[in-house]
N, C-alpha and C positions, 0 to 999 in steps of 0.2 A: 504493500500500500504506500503510495506516494503522499506525503503530507500536503494538505491544502496550501499551507504557507511554508516555504522552506527557504529562508534567507541564505544567500550565498556567503561562504566564509570570506571575510575581508583579508586583504594582504597583511600577513604577519599576525593574524588573529590567534589567540589562545583557544585550545579546544574547549575548555570549560565555559569560556565566554560565548562561543558559538552554540554550545549545547543549551545554555540558558536562553539565548536569543531565539533558538528554535521553539522552546516551550512558550516563551512570552509572546512571540509573534502569532502563535496559534491559540493564545489566550488560555493557557493552562498553567496551573501550579506544577512545580517540577515533579513531585512524586506522582501525581495523577498522570502527567504526560508520559513519563518513562515507564512507570509500573503498569498503568492501566491501558493507555493508548498504544504505546509501542511494545508493551508486554515484555519489558526487560526487568526481570524480577530480582536481580542481584543488587546489593547496595552500591551507591555511586558516590555520594557526597561526604561520606565519612572516611575518605582516603584522598590522596593526591592524584586525582584522575588525569592530571596533565603530564604525569611522568610516563607510566606504561599502562594505558587503559586495557582492560581485558579484550581479547580478540572478539568475544561474543558481542561486546558493546559496539565495537567498530563495525561488525557485520550488521547489527540493527540500524546504526546510523546510515550505513551505505545503502541498505535496502529501502529506507524511507526518505532519503534525500537525493539519491542518484549521484552522490559524490563518490569518487573512487576511494578505495581504502588507503592508497598512497597519499591522496590529498588530505584525508582526515588524519592520518598518522603524522603528516608534516606539521600539523598544528600542535603537536605535543612537544615536550621539552627534549625528547629523544632526537629531535631534529638537529640538536647541537652535538650529538655524539660524533667523535672524530674531528670536531671543530674546536670545542672548548674543553671537552673531557673525553677520555677513551670510551668509557661506558657510563651510563647513568644508572645508579642503583634504584631499585624499586622503592625503597624507603630509606629513611635515615638521612644524615647530612651528606651533601654533595658539594664539591667545590663550585663556586660561582652561583650556586642556586640559593635564593633566599628561603630560609626555613619558614614553613607555614604554621607550625605548631598545631596540627590538626587534633582536635579532641571531639570525638563524635562528629557532628556536622558543623562545629564551630571552628574558628581560627584564633588561636591564642597569640600568634606572632604575626608580624607585619610582612607577610610573604608576597604580597601583591602591591606593587607601586602603581602610580598613575600620574599622567600629565594632565592638569586641569584644562589646559588650552586645547589638547587633543580631544578630550571628552566634550568640550564646549563646541568645537568646530565639526565634530562628526555628525553627519546627517542621521545616522543611527549609532549611538554610542557602543563601543566595543573595547575589549582589553587586549593589549598586544602580548604576544608570546615573550618578547624581549623584556617586558616589564617584570618578569619573575627573576631576572638575572641581577646579581649583586653589583656588577660593575656598570650596569645601565643606570647611572646616577643622574644623567642629564637627558633631556628629550632630544631625539635626533632631529625633529622638525622645528622645535621652538627654542632650543638651547637653554631651557630653564631647568631648575633642579626638580627632580622627581619627588613626589610626596609619598609617604608611607602609610598615612592614616588619615582619618577624617579630621580636619583642622578644628572642628567644633567640639566633638566629643572624644576624639583621639582613639576611636575604635579602628581595628584593622579592617581593611577592605575585604568584604565577603559578599560579593554581589549575588551569589547563589542563594543567600538567605532571604532575598525578597520573594523567592518562589516556594518557601517552606510553609506548609499549612494547607489543609484541604480547602479552606474557604478563600484562598488568595487567587486572584486573577490579575497578575501584574502586567502593566504595559511595557513594551520594549524600552521605553525611555527610563524606566525605574532602575535600570542597571547602573546608571551613573549617580544614583542617590546612595547615601550612607544607609546601610541596612539597619543601623541602630537608632539614629536620630532623624534620618530623612534629609540631612543636609545635601544640597546639590554639589557634588564633588567638582563638577565643571565650573563652579563659581569660586573655587578656592583661589587664593591669591598666589600667583606664581612667583618664585624667587629666581632672580638672575644670578649667574655665576661668573667668576673671573678666572683667567688662566695665567700661569706664570710666563708663557711665551706661545707664539703661534704654532710652533712645532708640536707641543704637547696637545693643543686643541685639535690640530690636524690628525694626530695619531688616534685620538679618541674618536674622531669622526670616522676614520677608517675602520675602527673596531665596531662601531655601531652600524656602519654600512654593510659590513660583512655579515652581520646578523640577519640582514634581509636578502641575502643571496649574492651580494657583490663579491668579486674576487678579492682575496686577501693579498694586500701589497707587501706585507712583511715589515712595513715601516722602516726604521733605521736598520733593522736586521733583515735585509732584503731576501736572504737565502733561508730564512726561518719559516717553517710551516706554522699555521695558526695554532695547532695543538702545542707545539714546542714553545711558541711565544706566550700563550696564555698560561701554560704550566709554569714557565719561568717567572712571569709577572706575578702570579699568585704566590710563589715562594718569596719573591722580593717584597711584596706587600706584607706577608706574614712576618718577615724579618724586621721591617720598619715598624709595624704595629705591635709586635710582640714585646714580651717583658725585657728582652735584651736590647731593644731598640730605642731606649730613652734618649741616649746621647745623640743618636742619628736623627731622631725626631726633632730634638732641640735645634740641631744644626740646620735641618731643613726648614723648620719654622722661621728661624732667623734669616735664612737665605731667601725664602720665597714669600715670607709674610703671611704664613698660614698658622692655624692653631688646630690642635687635635684634642678631642674629647673621647679618648679611648676607653671603652668599657673593659675593665681588666678581665683577663682569662677568657676572652671571647674571640672567636675567629672573625675574620673579615666579614663574612656573611651575616654575622649577628650585630654588627655595628650600625649606627644610625646612618641615614643617607648622607648627611653633610660630612660625617667622619669618613665614610667610604669614598666620597668624592675627593676629600683632601688627601687621603692616602693614595688614591689613583693619580691625582695630580702630581704628587711627588714621584711616584713610580714612573709615570710617563715622562716626566721632566728628566729623570735620570737616564731613561732609555733613549731619549731623543738625541743625546750626545754620548752614546755608548762606546767604550766603557769609561771615558774620561771623567764624567760627573760622578758615576758610581764609585770609582776608585778614590776620587778626591774626597768624597763625603765619608765613605765607609772606612778607608784607611786613616783618614784624618781623625776619626772618632774611635779608632782602635777596635773596630768590629772585626772579629776573627772568623775563620772558617768554621770552627766548632759551634758558633752561635747560629749558623744557618741550619745545619742538620748533620747528624752522623751518617745519613744516607745520601751523601753527596753524589754517589754514582747514579742515582735515579734522577738527578736534576738534568734539565736540558743542557746540551753542550755549551751553548753561548754563555750561560751563567756559570756552569761548572768550571769552565776554563779560567775565568777571571777570579773566581773564589779560590780555586786550588793554586793558581799561580801567584796571586797577590795578597790573599788574606790568610794563607796557611802559615802560622807562626810556630808550628811544631819543629823541634830540632831534627836535623837530618840524622838518620840512623844508618851508618854504613854497614854493609854486609861483612860477614866474617872474612871472605876472600879479599875484600878491599882493605880491611884492617891488616891482614897478613902481608899483603903486597906493600902497603905503606910502611909497616914496621920493619920489614926486611930491607926496604930501601934505606931506611935510616941506619939499620944495623950494619949493612955492608959498606956504608959510607962513614963508618966510625962515629956516628951520631947516636948518643944515648936515646933509647926509646923511652921517653917520659911523656907525661900528660901534656906539657907545653909543646914539645917537639912534634908529637903525633897530631895534636890538635891543630897546630899551626900548619902542618903539611896538608891535612885533610880538610881544613876549614870547618871544623866541628866545634861545638861548645865544650867547655872544660869538663863538665860532668860526664858527657858522652865520651870524651877522650880518655877520661880516667877509667871508665868501664872497659874501653877498648884495649888499653894497656894491660889491665888485669887479665882480660880474655886472651890476649896474645901470649903473655908470659906463662899462663897456666897451660895453654894448649900447644904452643909452638916455640916459644922463645928459648926454653932451656935446651932444646936440641941443637941450637946453632952454636 
């Protein structure tokens, strides 16, 4: 059965947004529409339906709207697999994805952002797929700061709640209203943002354009794939915003005129929009002149390799190279063969094998040289 009214998905629309518009356009509450009319009996709204919707739900939507399964699947967040993350988990935290804090059919966290100017200008309001992403802190169309909650009552955005209840027959327009207080989110006051330089702003534009299907330019790292770039950027933001990044943040604040209101012990995805924007601004500013600015700031503030991660081998090469080459303060530990060769050289040239002589020849620290001398004398020295 083809629905009497089946609005077409808008460019970049989120699956749950389209599903709500389907029900509202046919003047049905959500439960009545899906459970009774489309006869889909499984729960829908007590989980993050925008991640990996059940195949049975995709089949029902395809049959009643004549949309292809591929078109419906592309409205989910799995669209970004291979682009922002290798795989998207079915539940739990995921990098770059804002946590929704789903509890039954409510939303305890601010997992859906919105641009008031977009909602205001839409002929029929809808929510974009990219608005679920943590780095999407500014609107691609209007260059204003994204909002995370209703400015009147501060409730998280949960547009599906308008369709909850047997007696409700919401209009399509109601999707842009706050489900809790009824405030028109399209009338919220937008906040403009400033950038440290044109290169950082341009790089952010490239990132947002890629989300809508444009080719990834690689920015300053022209040979870098989008997955490698975003993995490295996320690690960099974690280092700046983490507990070991206080001195780096202070240096960046002074340099760029920004301020950070970091929520302690919280990942990037759990921070407020303005905090995420400021972290992104600093990260993109560093990458815009890579690696000069990165090394100037991180070396200058004594940020070492160990503060990034013990799993440096899983970091993308463009970041791993600079961290390993310039921020690794661990002493060089020569192999046994190198110690024997250096000690024998001193011995045959009538130079006493001591901590100072061996350390000076090999360019190693005094405590390492002392252990090397002991090792050589215990295993090889006496036989000469």
